[in-house]
Chimera marker file (.cmm) of the C-alpha trace (Angstrom):
<marker_set name="trace">
<marker id="1" x="-6.703" y="9.991" z="7.064" r="1" g="1" b="0" radius="0.5"/>
<marker id="2" x="-3.586" y="7.913" z="7.572" r="1" g="1" b="0" radius="0.5"/>
<marker id="3" x="-2.888" y="4.670" z="5.747" r="1" g="1" b="0" radius="0.5"/>
<marker id="4" x="-2.068" y="1.747" z="8.046" r="1" g="1" b="0" radius="0.5"/>
<marker id="5" x="-0.678" y="-1.701" z="7.302" r="1" g="1" b="0" radius="0.5"/>
<marker id="6" x="-3.969" y="-3.310" z="8.355" r="1" g="1" b="0" radius="0.5"/>
<marker id="7" x="-5.943" y="-1.572" z="5.581" r="1" g="1" b="0" radius="0.5"/>
<marker id="8" x="-6.826" y="-3.625" z="2.516" r="1" g="1" b="0" radius="0.5"/>
<marker id="9" x="-4.854" y="-2.976" z="-0.625" r="1" g="1" b="0" radius="0.5"/>
<marker id="10" x="-7.950" y="-2.456" z="-2.766" r="1" g="1" b="0" radius="0.5"/>
<marker id="11" x="-9.459" y="-0.069" z="-0.209" r="1" g="1" b="0" radius="0.5"/>
<marker id="12" x="-6.372" y="2.143" z="-0.333" r="1" g="1" b="0" radius="0.5"/>
<marker id="13" x="-6.085" y="2.056" z="-4.129" r="1" g="1" b="0" radius="0.5"/>
<marker id="14" x="-9.813" y="2.782" z="-4.546" r="1" g="1" b="0" radius="0.5"/>
<marker id="15" x="-9.861" y="5.704" z="-2.119" r="1" g="1" b="0" radius="0.5"/>
<marker id="16" x="-6.430" y="7.063" z="-2.994" r="1" g="1" b="0" radius="0.5"/>
<marker id="17" x="-5.511" y="6.351" z="-6.641" r="1" g="1" b="0" radius="0.5"/>
<marker id="18" x="-2.373" y="8.495" z="-6.218" r="1" g="1" b="0" radius="0.5"/>
<marker id="19" x="-0.923" y="5.574" z="-4.204" r="1" g="1" b="0" radius="0.5"/>
<marker id="20" x="-0.771" y="3.236" z="-7.221" r="1" g="1" b="0" radius="0.5"/>
<marker id="21" x="2.710" y="4.427" z="-8.315" r="1" g="1" b="0" radius="0.5"/>
<marker id="22" x="3.975" y="3.928" z="-4.739" r="1" g="1" b="0" radius="0.5"/>
<marker id="23" x="2.797" y="0.306" z="-4.698" r="1" g="1" b="0" radius="0.5"/>
<marker id="24" x="4.418" y="-0.205" z="-8.123" r="1" g="1" b="0" radius="0.5"/>
<marker id="25" x="7.739" y="1.341" z="-7.016" r="1" g="1" b="0" radius="0.5"/>
<marker id="26" x="7.842" y="-1.066" z="-4.096" r="1" g="1" b="0" radius="0.5"/>
<marker id="27" x="7.256" y="-4.104" z="-6.321" r="1" g="1" b="0" radius="0.5"/>
<marker id="28" x="3.560" y="-4.620" z="-5.706" r="1" g="1" b="0" radius="0.5"/>
<marker id="29" x="2.341" y="-4.415" z="-9.279" r="1" g="1" b="0" radius="0.5"/>
<marker id="30" x="-0.441" y="-6.959" z="-8.859" r="1" g="1" b="0" radius="0.5"/>
<marker id="31" x="-2.980" y="-4.505" z="-7.466" r="1" g="1" b="0" radius="0.5"/>
<marker id="32" x="-5.787" y="-6.018" z="-9.505" r="1" g="1" b="0" radius="0.5"/>
<marker id="33" x="-5.110" y="-9.625" z="-8.574" r="1" g="1" b="0" radius="0.5"/>
<marker id="34" x="-7.536" y="-11.659" z="-6.480" r="1" g="1" b="0" radius="0.5"/>
<marker id="35" x="-5.254" y="-11.617" z="-3.422" r="1" g="1" b="0" radius="0.5"/>
<marker id="36" x="-5.285" y="-7.806" z="-3.336" r="1" g="1" b="0" radius="0.5"/>
<marker id="37" x="-9.014" y="-7.953" z="-2.613" r="1" g="1" b="0" radius="0.5"/>
<marker id="38" x="-8.640" y="-9.769" z="0.690" r="1" g="1" b="0" radius="0.5"/>
<marker id="39" x="-5.046" y="-9.134" z="1.768" r="1" g="1" b="0" radius="0.5"/>
<marker id="40" x="-4.132" y="-6.162" z="3.865" r="1" g="1" b="0" radius="0.5"/>
<marker id="41" x="-1.050" y="-4.127" z="3.016" r="1" g="1" b="0" radius="0.5"/>
<marker id="42" x="1.087" y="-5.935" z="5.579" r="1" g="1" b="0" radius="0.5"/>
<marker id="43" x="0.192" y="-9.379" z="4.210" r="1" g="1" b="0" radius="0.5"/>
<marker id="44" x="0.831" y="-8.283" z="0.622" r="1" g="1" b="0" radius="0.5"/>
<marker id="45" x="4.158" y="-6.709" z="1.516" r="1" g="1" b="0" radius="0.5"/>
<marker id="46" x="5.291" y="-9.803" z="3.407" r="1" g="1" b="0" radius="0.5"/>
<marker id="47" x="4.315" y="-12.047" z="0.477" r="1" g="1" b="0" radius="0.5"/>
<marker id="48" x="6.530" y="-9.950" z="-1.802" r="1" g="1" b="0" radius="0.5"/>
<marker id="49" x="9.414" y="-9.486" z="0.667" r="1" g="1" b="0" radius="0.5"/>
<marker id="50" x="8.787" y="-5.734" z="0.930" r="1" g="1" b="0" radius="0.5"/>
<marker id="51" x="9.632" y="-3.542" z="3.926" r="1" g="1" b="0" radius="0.5"/>
<marker id="52" x="6.107" y="-2.755" z="5.122" r="1" g="1" b="0" radius="0.5"/>
<marker id="53" x="7.137" y="0.190" z="7.288" r="1" g="1" b="0" radius="0.5"/>
<marker id="54" x="8.880" y="1.909" z="4.368" r="1" g="1" b="0" radius="0.5"/>
<marker id="55" x="5.897" y="1.175" z="2.106" r="1" g="1" b="0" radius="0.5"/>
<marker id="56" x="3.444" y="2.667" z="4.633" r="1" g="1" b="0" radius="0.5"/>
<marker id="57" x="5.653" y="5.740" z="5.068" r="1" g="1" b="0" radius="0.5"/>
<marker id="58" x="5.785" y="6.260" z="1.301" r="1" g="1" b="0" radius="0.5"/>
<marker id="59" x="2.033" y="5.708" z="0.899" r="1" g="1" b="0" radius="0.5"/>
<marker id="60" x="1.314" y="8.310" z="3.556" r="1" g="1" b="0" radius="0.5"/>
<marker id="61" x="3.807" y="10.651" z="1.951" r="1" g="1" b="0" radius="0.5"/>
<marker id="62" x="1.786" y="10.360" z="-1.286" r="1" g="1" b="0" radius="0.5"/>
<marker id="63" x="-1.257" y="11.568" z="0.676" r="1" g="1" b="0" radius="0.5"/>
<marker id="64" x="0.661" y="14.430" z="2.240" r="1" g="1" b="0" radius="0.5"/>
<marker id="65" x="0.780" y="12.667" z="5.602" r="1" g="1" b="0" radius="0.5"/>
<marker id="66" x="4.541" y="12.733" z="5.870" r="1" g="1" b="0" radius="0.5"/>
<marker id="67" x="5.793" y="12.130" z="9.405" r="1" g="1" b="0" radius="0.5"/>
<marker id="68" x="8.102" y="14.849" z="10.703" r="1" g="1" b="0" radius="0.5"/>
<link id1="1" id2="2" r="1" g="1" b="0" radius="0.2"/>
<link id1="2" id2="3" r="1" g="1" b="0" radius="0.2"/>
<link id1="3" id2="4" r="1" g="1" b="0" radius="0.2"/>
<link id1="4" id2="5" r="1" g="1" b="0" radius="0.2"/>
<link id1="5" id2="6" r="1" g="1" b="0" radius="0.2"/>
<link id1="6" id2="7" r="1" g="1" b="0" radius="0.2"/>
<link id1="7" id2="8" r="1" g="1" b="0" radius="0.2"/>
<link id1="8" id2="9" r="1" g="1" b="0" radius="0.2"/>
<link id1="9" id2="10" r="1" g="1" b="0" radius="0.2"/>
<link id1="10" id2="11" r="1" g="1" b="0" radius="0.2"/>
<link id1="11" id2="12" r="1" g="1" b="0" radius="0.2"/>
<link id1="12" id2="13" r="1" g="1" b="0" radius="0.2"/>
<link id1="13" id2="14" r="1" g="1" b="0" radius="0.2"/>
<link id1="14" id2="15" r="1" g="1" b="0" radius="0.2"/>
<link id1="15" id2="16" r="1" g="1" b="0" radius="0.2"/>
<link id1="16" id2="17" r="1" g="1" b="0" radius="0.2"/>
<link id1="17" id2="18" r="1" g="1" b="0" radius="0.2"/>
<link id1="18" id2="19" r="1" g="1" b="0" radius="0.2"/>
<link id1="19" id2="20" r="1" g="1" b="0" radius="0.2"/>
<link id1="20" id2="21" r="1" g="1" b="0" radius="0.2"/>
<link id1="21" id2="22" r="1" g="1" b="0" radius="0.2"/>
<link id1="22" id2="23" r="1" g="1" b="0" radius="0.2"/>
<link id1="23" id2="24" r="1" g="1" b="0" radius="0.2"/>
<link id1="24" id2="25" r="1" g="1" b="0" radius="0.2"/>
<link id1="25" id2="26" r="1" g="1" b="0" radius="0.2"/>
<link id1="26" id2="27" r="1" g="1" b="0" radius="0.2"/>
<link id1="27" id2="28" r="1" g="1" b="0" radius="0.2"/>
<link id1="28" id2="29" r="1" g="1" b="0" radius="0.2"/>
<link id1="29" id2="30" r="1" g="1" b="0" radius="0.2"/>
<link id1="30" id2="31" r="1" g="1" b="0" radius="0.2"/>
<link id1="31" id2="32" r="1" g="1" b="0" radius="0.2"/>
<link id1="32" id2="33" r="1" g="1" b="0" radius="0.2"/>
<link id1="33" id2="34" r="1" g="1" b="0" radius="0.2"/>
<link id1="34" id2="35" r="1" g="1" b="0" radius="0.2"/>
<link id1="35" id2="36" r="1" g="1" b="0" radius="0.2"/>
<link id1="36" id2="37" r="1" g="1" b="0" radius="0.2"/>
<link id1="37" id2="38" r="1" g="1" b="0" radius="0.2"/>
<link id1="38" id2="39" r="1" g="1" b="0" radius="0.2"/>
<link id1="39" id2="40" r="1" g="1" b="0" radius="0.2"/>
<link id1="40" id2="41" r="1" g="1" b="0" radius="0.2"/>
<link id1="41" id2="42" r="1" g="1" b="0" radius="0.2"/>
<link id1="42" id2="43" r="1" g="1" b="0" radius="0.2"/>
<link id1="43" id2="44" r="1" g="1" b="0" radius="0.2"/>
<link id1="44" id2="45" r="1" g="1" b="0" radius="0.2"/>
<link id1="45" id2="46" r="1" g="1" b="0" radius="0.2"/>
<link id1="46" id2="47" r="1" g="1" b="0" radius="0.2"/>
<link id1="47" id2="48" r="1" g="1" b="0" radius="0.2"/>
<link id1="48" id2="49" r="1" g="1" b="0" radius="0.2"/>
<link id1="49" id2="50" r="1" g="1" b="0" radius="0.2"/>
<link id1="50" id2="51" r="1" g="1" b="0" radius="0.2"/>
<link id1="51" id2="52" r="1" g="1" b="0" radius="0.2"/>
<link id1="52" id2="53" r="1" g="1" b="0" radius="0.2"/>
<link id1="53" id2="54" r="1" g="1" b="0" radius="0.2"/>
<link id1="54" id2="55" r="1" g="1" b="0" radius="0.2"/>
<link id1="55" id2="56" r="1" g="1" b="0" radius="0.2"/>
<link id1="56" id2="57" r="1" g="1" b="0" radius="0.2"/>
<link id1="57" id2="58" r="1" g="1" b="0" radius="0.2"/>
<link id1="58" id2="59" r="1" g="1" b="0" radius="0.2"/>
<link id1="59" id2="60" r="1" g="1" b="0" radius="0.2"/>
<link id1="60" id2="61" r="1" g="1" b="0" radius="0.2"/>
<link id1="61" id2="62" r="1" g="1" b="0" radius="0.2"/>
<link id1="62" id2="63" r="1" g="1" b="0" radius="0.2"/>
<link id1="63" id2="64" r="1" g="1" b="0" radius="0.2"/>
<link id1="64" id2="65" r="1" g="1" b="0" radius="0.2"/>
<link id1="65" id2="66" r="1" g="1" b="0" radius="0.2"/>
<link id1="66" id2="67" r="1" g="1" b="0" radius="0.2"/>
<link id1="67" id2="68" r="1" g="1" b="0" radius="0.2"/>
</marker_set>
């Protein structure tokens, strides 16, 4: 499975707890907040001024889905 920017934050964290440190490293430490329940990764990243493409790449890397 590959993580995409349209996936919800809580869905990713629930299915793949190993992604929590990646979100934290990118400045998205509010994984338990109300917005994380309905925002997708792209919306959350934009709200925090985070490079969504880099975040997605790092999240997938945490799953072993590193792009060659």
